[in-house]
C-alpha positions as CSV (number, residue, x, y, z in Angstrom):
1,M,-0.4,0.0,-0.1
2,T,1.8,2.9,-1.5
3,A,0.8,6.4,-1.8
4,Q,2.2,8.1,-4.9
5,G,1.6,10.8,-6.8
6,A,0.3,10.8,-10.7
7,S,2.9,10.2,-13.5
8,Q,6.2,12.0,-14.0
9,H,4.7,12.6,-17.6
10,A,1.5,13.9,-17.1
11,P,1.3,17.8,-18.0
12,F,1.0,18.8,-14.5
13,H,1.7,22.7,-13.4
14,L,2.0,23.0,-10.0
15,V,1.7,25.7,-7.6
16,P,3.1,23.9,-4.4
17,R,1.5,25.3,-0.8
18,T,4.3,26.8,1.6
19,A,4.2,24.3,4.2
20,V,4.4,25.8,8.4
21,T,7.7,26.3,9.3
22,H,8.7,25.3,13.0
23,E,12.0,27.3,14.5
24,G,15.2,24.7,15.1
25,R,13.4,21.8,12.8
26,A,15.2,21.0,9.5
27,S,13.0,20.7,6.3
28,A,12.7,17.2,5.4
29,M,14.3,16.6,1.6
30,F,13.0,15.2,-1.4
31,S,15.1,13.9,-4.4
32,K,13.5,15.8,-7.8
33,N,11.7,12.7,-9.1
34,R,10.0,12.2,-5.5
35,R,9.0,16.0,-5.7
36,R,7.5,15.7,-9.1
37,A,5.7,12.1,-8.5
38,C,4.1,13.2,-5.1
39,L,3.5,17.0,-5.6
40,V,0.1,16.5,-7.2
41,T,-1.6,16.3,-3.6
42,S,0.0,19.9,-2.3
43,A,-2.6,22.3,-1.1
44,L,-2.3,24.0,-4.3
45,A,-1.5,21.3,-6.8
46,V,-3.1,22.3,-10.1
47,V,-3.4,19.1,-12.9
48,S,-4.3,20.7,-16.4
49,L,-5.3,18.0,-19.0
50,A,-6.2,19.7,-22.6
51,G,-8.8,18.7,-24.7
52,C,-11.9,18.8,-25.8
53,A,-14.9,19.2,-23.1
54,D,-18.5,18.2,-23.0
55,G,-21.7,18.9,-20.9
56,G,-21.0,18.7,-17.2
57,A,-17.5,20.8,-17.8
58,G,-16.5,24.3,-15.8
59,K,-15.7,27.4,-16.2
60,G,-13.5,27.8,-19.9
61,G,-15.3,24.6,-20.7
62,A,-12.9,22.0,-18.3
63,L,-13.8,19.6,-15.3
64,Q,-13.4,21.7,-12.1
65,V,-12.2,18.5,-9.3
66,S,-11.2,19.8,-5.8
67,G,-10.8,18.6,-2.3
68,S,-9.3,16.2,-0.4
69,T,-5.6,15.9,-0.5
70,T,-6.0,12.1,-0.1
71,V,-8.4,11.4,-3.0
72,A,-6.2,13.6,-5.3
73,P,-3.6,11.5,-6.4
74,V,-7.0,8.7,-7.8
75,A,-8.3,11.8,-9.6
76,A,-5.3,13.0,-11.1
77,D,-4.7,9.5,-12.2
78,A,-8.1,9.2,-13.4
79,A,-8.1,12.6,-15.5
80,E,-4.2,11.4,-16.8
81,A,-6.4,8.4,-18.4
82,L,-9.1,10.4,-19.8
83,K,-7.4,13.3,-21.6
84,A,-7.1,9.9,-24.7
85,D,-10.7,10.8,-24.7
86,G,-10.7,14.6,-25.1
87,L,-11.9,15.7,-21.6
88,D,-10.5,19.0,-20.2
89,I,-10.5,18.5,-16.1
90,T,-8.5,20.2,-14.1
91,V,-7.7,19.1,-10.3
92,A,-6.9,21.0,-7.4
93,T,-6.7,20.7,-3.5
94,Q,-7.7,23.8,-2.2
95,G,-9.0,23.5,1.4
96,G,-9.2,19.9,1.3
97,S,-12.3,18.1,2.0
98,A,-14.1,20.6,3.6
99,G,-12.6,23.1,1.1
100,G,-13.8,21.1,-1.9
101,I,-17.4,20.5,-0.2
102,S,-18.2,24.0,0.0
103,Q,-17.0,25.2,-3.4
104,L,-19.3,22.7,-5.2
105,A,-22.2,24.5,-3.1
106,A,-20.6,27.5,-4.7
107,G,-20.8,26.6,-8.3
108,Q,-17.2,26.7,-8.0
109,I,-16.2,23.3,-9.6
110,N,-18.2,20.6,-10.5
111,I,-16.9,17.6,-8.8
112,A,-16.0,17.3,-4.9
113,L,-13.1,15.0,-3.4
114,S,-13.6,14.0,0.5
115,S,-12.2,12.1,2.9
116,K,-15.2,12.2,5.1
117,P,-19.2,11.5,4.6
118,L,-21.1,14.9,4.7
119,A,-22.4,16.4,7.5
120,E,-26.0,17.9,8.0
121,E,-24.2,20.7,9.0
122,D,-23.2,20.9,4.5
123,K,-26.4,20.0,4.3
124,A,-28.1,22.2,6.7
125,A,-25.6,25.2,4.9
126,N,-26.1,24.5,1.4
127,P,-29.9,23.8,1.2
128,D,-30.1,24.4,-3.0
129,T,-27.0,21.8,-3.5
130,D,-28.5,18.4,-4.1
131,F,-25.4,16.1,-2.7
132,L,-24.8,13.3,-3.8
133,P,-21.9,11.4,-2.3
134,T,-20.3,8.6,-4.9
135,Q,-18.2,6.1,-2.6
136,I,-14.6,5.1,-4.8
137,G,-13.4,3.2,-1.6
138,A,-12.0,3.5,1.5
139,D,-8.8,4.5,3.3
140,A,-7.0,4.8,7.1
141,V,-5.7,7.5,9.5
142,G,-2.9,6.9,11.1
143,V,-1.7,8.3,14.5
144,I,1.8,8.4,13.1
145,V,5.2,8.7,15.0
146,T,8.7,9.3,14.0
147,K,11.2,6.0,14.0
148,E,12.5,7.5,17.2
149,V,9.7,7.2,18.8
150,A,8.7,4.1,18.1
151,D,11.8,2.3,18.6
152,G,11.7,3.5,22.0
153,G,8.7,1.6,23.0
154,V,5.8,3.2,21.4
155,K,3.9,0.6,19.3
156,N,0.3,0.9,20.1
157,L,-1.7,4.2,22.0
158,T,-4.9,4.2,23.7
159,A,-8.1,6.6,22.8
160,D,-7.3,8.4,26.2
161,Q,-3.9,8.8,25.3
162,V,-4.0,10.0,22.0
163,R,-6.5,12.8,23.4
164,D,-4.0,13.9,25.5
165,L,-1.4,14.0,23.3
166,F,-3.8,16.1,20.9
167,E,-4.8,17.9,23.9
168,G,-0.9,19.2,24.9
169,K,-1.3,16.8,28.2
170,I,1.1,14.8,27.5
171,N,4.5,16.6,26.8
172,N,7.4,13.9,26.8
173,W,7.4,10.4,25.2
174,S,8.8,8.7,28.4
175,E,4.9,9.5,30.1
176,V,3.7,6.7,27.4
177,G,6.3,4.0,27.7
178,G,8.4,5.8,25.2
179,P,11.7,7.7,24.9
180,D,13.1,10.7,26.8
181,L,11.5,12.7,23.8
182,D,9.7,16.3,23.7
183,V,6.6,15.9,21.9
184,F,5.7,17.7,19.0
185,V,2.0,17.8,17.6
186,Y,1.3,18.5,14.2
187,D,-2.7,18.4,13.6
188,K,-5.0,19.0,10.7
189,E,-7.0,22.1,9.8
190,P,-10.3,21.9,10.8
191,G,-12.7,21.0,8.4
192,R,-10.2,18.3,6.9
193,G,-11.4,14.9,6.6
194,T,-8.2,13.8,8.8
195,R,-9.1,15.6,12.0
196,E,-12.8,14.7,11.6
197,V,-11.9,10.8,11.6
198,L,-9.7,11.7,15.0
199,D,-11.6,13.6,16.4
200,K,-14.4,11.4,15.8
201,Y,-11.8,8.6,17.5
202,I,-11.3,10.0,20.1
203,Y,-14.3,12.6,21.2
204,G,-17.2,10.6,19.9
205,D,-20.1,12.9,19.0
206,E,-18.2,15.8,21.2
207,K,-17.4,19.0,20.5
208,A,-13.7,18.5,20.0
209,P,-11.7,21.5,22.3
210,P,-9.9,24.6,20.7
211,P,-5.8,23.7,20.3
212,P,-3.4,23.9,23.3
213,E,-1.9,26.9,23.7
214,S,1.6,25.6,23.3
215,G,4.6,25.8,21.3
216,N,5.1,22.6,20.5
217,Y,1.6,21.7,18.5
218,A,1.1,23.7,15.0
219,I,-1.9,23.1,12.5
220,V,-0.7,21.6,8.9
221,G,-3.0,20.9,5.9
222,G,-2.4,18.3,3.3
223,N,-1.0,15.0,3.1
224,L,1.8,16.1,2.0
225,E,2.9,18.9,4.5
226,T,2.2,16.8,7.4
227,R,4.5,14.2,6.2
228,N,7.1,16.3,5.6
229,K,7.4,17.9,9.1
230,L,6.8,14.3,10.1
231,E,9.9,13.6,8.7
232,S,11.6,16.4,9.6
233,T,10.5,16.9,12.9
234,P,12.1,14.4,16.2
235,G,9.6,13.5,18.2
236,A,6.4,14.3,17.0
237,V,3.1,13.0,16.0
238,A,0.2,13.6,13.7
239,P,-2.5,12.2,12.5
240,L,-1.9,10.8,8.3
241,S,-3.8,8.6,6.1
242,T,-1.7,5.0,6.4
243,S,-0.6,5.1,2.7
244,F,1.5,8.1,3.1
245,V,3.7,6.2,5.3
246,E,3.9,2.7,3.2
247,G,7.9,2.6,2.2
248,R,8.6,5.4,4.8
249,D,12.1,4.1,7.0
250,G,11.6,7.3,9.5
251,L,7.8,6.8,9.8
252,A,5.7,4.6,11.6
253,A,1.9,4.1,12.2
254,V,1.3,2.8,16.0
255,T,-2.1,0.2,16.6
256,L,-4.7,2.2,18.3
257,D,-6.3,0.0,21.5
258,G,-4.5,-2.6,20.1
259,I,-6.0,-2.4,16.5
260,E,-3.8,-2.6,13.5
261,P,-4.8,-0.8,10.1
262,S,-4.6,-4.0,7.8
263,P,-6.6,-4.0,4.7
264,E,-9.1,-6.7,6.4
265,N,-9.5,-4.4,9.7
266,I,-10.3,-1.4,7.0
267,A,-12.7,-3.0,5.7
268,S,-14.6,-5.0,8.6
269,G,-14.8,-1.2,10.0
270,K,-13.0,-3.0,13.3
271,Y,-10.2,-0.3,13.2
272,P,-11.5,2.5,14.6
273,M,-10.3,5.3,12.3
274,A,-11.2,3.8,8.9
275,R,-12.7,6.3,6.4
276,P,-15.2,6.6,3.6
277,L,-13.4,8.2,0.4
278,Y,-16.1,9.7,-2.1
279,L,-16.7,12.0,-5.2
280,I,-19.5,14.2,-4.7
281,T,-21.4,15.7,-7.2
282,D,-24.7,18.7,-7.5
283,G,-27.4,16.0,-8.3
284,K,-26.7,13.3,-11.0
285,P,-23.8,13.2,-12.6
286,E,-23.7,13.6,-16.4
287,G,-21.2,14.4,-19.6
288,S,-17.9,15.2,-18.6
289,A,-18.5,14.5,-14.8
290,K,-20.5,11.2,-15.2
291,K,-17.6,10.0,-17.6
292,F,-15.1,11.0,-15.0
293,V,-17.0,9.2,-12.1
294,D,-18.2,6.4,-14.1
295,Y,-14.1,5.7,-15.0
296,V,-12.9,5.5,-11.3
297,L,-15.6,3.4,-10.1
298,S,-14.7,0.6,-13.5
299,S,-12.4,-2.1,-12.6
300,K,-9.0,0.5,-14.6
301,G,-9.9,3.1,-11.9
302,Q,-10.3,0.8,-9.2
303,K,-6.5,-0.3,-9.6
304,L,-6.0,3.3,-9.1
305,M,-6.9,2.9,-5.7
306,T,-4.7,-0.1,-5.3
307,K,-2.2,2.0,-6.7
308,H,-2.4,4.6,-4.1
309,G,-2.9,2.4,-1.4
310,Y,-6.0,2.3,-0.5
311,L,-9.0,-0.2,-0.9
312,T,-11.7,-0.7,-3.5
313,L,-14.9,-1.1,-3.6
314,K,-14.9,-5.0,-3.8
315,E,-12.0,-5.2,-1.2
316,I,-14.6,-3.7,1.2
317,G,-17.7,-5.1,0.4
318,K,-18.9,-2.5,-1.5
């Protein structure tokens, strides 16, 4: 299960987001090829694929797709494949899942990418939008720690321990059986699908408290930014799609209450931070939007889920 970016040969125009900095922490370094492969999921990444559009497209005739940085790699690869059929498709990741849903409601895009279910608040705030979510697969959010922390003894965390870490009540990893190393929390922006999955796990239906006032706490945006920060900060912890840490020797996903984020546990719902992945349209998709959705649901499109480390609809019994 490996998170990969779009093809290196795709005609991408990339506008990388400026990452949140932390004094005294070195920035993670990536090879030129890895950056080229992965930046499709950076917060302002834009993929433009030239061709002729049909119905269901946005401004300038292009089909506009935006939202979750988790779903974006699959969407970008689908867009690349569909350019052979003459479709003009733009894929962006502004604002994550919440941003995509808001843009769809405002009529700015045709398809929202979401790594969280639609909330009743979304529907209530946009009564004129006929939200139609189409599930395309599933993913797991992990509580990700650095190699120093994992090797120091932190292999499993309980829900209470995760809550205390993110509330700033646990400040050193030795408090949970780990090394004598300061905890640094990178949390996700409100509205991100990853953040909502974490909040559901540790708070249930209760409202999450405000962030702690701590110099060892920072808010980050997309998945790549989160991973970069984790890799550059000893003692860091963050919620992140587990597919984005496969093959990263410096990072590890702890088990939660003794349950690992295995495909079997994700599919069964046993793992507590499993989540569905969606394409959302305003009403029944038509034209280019329908072609896009149908492709992702097809056997070729579902192979993209596997490519990027997610579970297909068949694997989760859908």
